[in-house]
VEXDREN-2710 file (C-alpha; in Angstrom, 1 decimal):
% VEXDREN-2710
k/r/px/py/pz
1/MET/-13.9/-44.1/-51.5
2/GLU/-14.5/-47.3/-49.5
3/VAL/-10.8/-48.2/-49.6
4/GLN/-9.8/-44.8/-48.2
5/MET/-12.3/-45.2/-45.3
6/VAL/-11.1/-48.7/-44.5
7/GLU/-7.5/-47.6/-44.5
8/LEU/-8.3/-44.7/-42.3
9/VAL/-10.1/-46.8/-39.7
10/GLU/-7.3/-49.4/-39.9
11/TYR/-4.6/-46.7/-39.3
12/ILE/-6.4/-45.2/-36.3
13/ALA/-7.3/-48.6/-34.7
14/LYS/-3.7/-50.0/-35.1
15/SER/-2.4/-46.8/-33.4
16/LEU/-4.6/-47.4/-30.4
17/VAL/-4.4/-51.1/-29.6
18/ASP/-1.7/-53.3/-28.1
19/ASN/-2.1/-56.0/-30.8
20/PRO/-2.2/-54.2/-34.1
21/ASP/-1.7/-57.4/-36.1
22/SER/-4.9/-58.9/-34.7
23/ILE/-7.2/-56.3/-36.2
24/LYS/-9.6/-57.3/-38.9
25/LEU/-11.8/-55.1/-41.1
26/GLU/-14.7/-55.9/-43.4
27/SER/-16.6/-53.4/-45.6
28/LYS/-19.6/-53.3/-47.9
29/GLU/-20.5/-50.4/-50.1
30/ASN/-23.8/-49.6/-51.8
31/ASP/-25.1/-46.5/-53.6
32/GLU/-25.8/-44.6/-50.4
33/GLN/-23.8/-46.1/-47.6
34/ILE/-20.5/-47.7/-46.6
35/ASP/-20.7/-50.3/-43.8
36/ILE/-17.4/-50.9/-42.0
37/SER/-16.9/-53.6/-39.4
38/LEU/-13.9/-53.4/-37.1
39/TYR/-12.9/-56.5/-35.2
40/VAL/-10.5/-56.2/-32.2
41/LEU/-9.5/-58.5/-29.4
42/GLN/-11.5/-58.3/-26.2
43/SER/-8.4/-56.9/-24.4
44/ASP/-8.2/-54.0/-26.9
45/MET/-11.9/-53.2/-27.0
46/GLY/-11.6/-50.6/-24.3
47/LYS/-8.8/-48.8/-26.1
48/VAL/-10.8/-48.5/-29.3
49/ILE/-14.1/-47.5/-27.7
50/GLY/-12.7/-45.3/-24.9
51/ARG/-14.4/-44.0/-21.8
52/GLN/-18.1/-43.5/-22.4
53/GLY/-17.5/-44.2/-26.1
54/LYS/-15.5/-41.0/-26.7
55/ILE/-12.9/-42.5/-28.9
56/ALA/-15.4/-44.4/-31.0
57/LYS/-17.5/-41.2/-31.4
58/ALA/-14.3/-39.4/-32.5
59/ILE/-13.5/-42.0/-35.1
60/ARG/-17.1/-41.9/-36.4
61/GLY/-16.9/-38.1/-36.5
62/VAL/-13.7/-38.2/-38.7
63/LEU/-15.4/-40.7/-41.0
64/LYS/-18.5/-38.5/-41.3
65/ALA/-16.3/-35.5/-42.1
66/VAL/-14.5/-37.4/-44.9
67/SER/-17.7/-38.9/-46.2
68/LEU/-19.5/-35.5/-46.7
69/LYS/-17.5/-34.9/-49.8
70/GLU/-18.9/-38.0/-51.5
71/ASN/-22.5/-37.6/-50.1
72/LYS/-22.3/-41.1/-48.6
73/ARG/-23.2/-42.3/-45.1
74/VAL/-20.6/-44.3/-43.2
75/ASN/-21.6/-46.8/-40.5
76/LEU/-18.8/-48.1/-38.2
77/GLU/-19.4/-51.2/-36.1
78/ILE/-16.8/-52.2/-33.5
79/GLU/-17.0/-55.8/-32.6
80/GLU/-15.1/-58.3/-30.5
81/LEU/-12.8/-60.7/-32.4
82/GLU/-13.6/-64.3/-31.8
END
């Protein structure tokens, strides 16, 4: 399940940014929750978050819909790549 979620986030993020090769993802899974960290360049941050966070909310909504089947919570953090 974790691999599918990470691949989904990666596909969406790479479709949005100017530098798709610079994206990095980390994930941790325990019994109840999957934590996914998405790292993007500062110049691409606005493209992933969107105006007033609308794109980030949409990505989280898709993850929530997919995770309902498995009864797991998914937490997505979007952070700036250093």
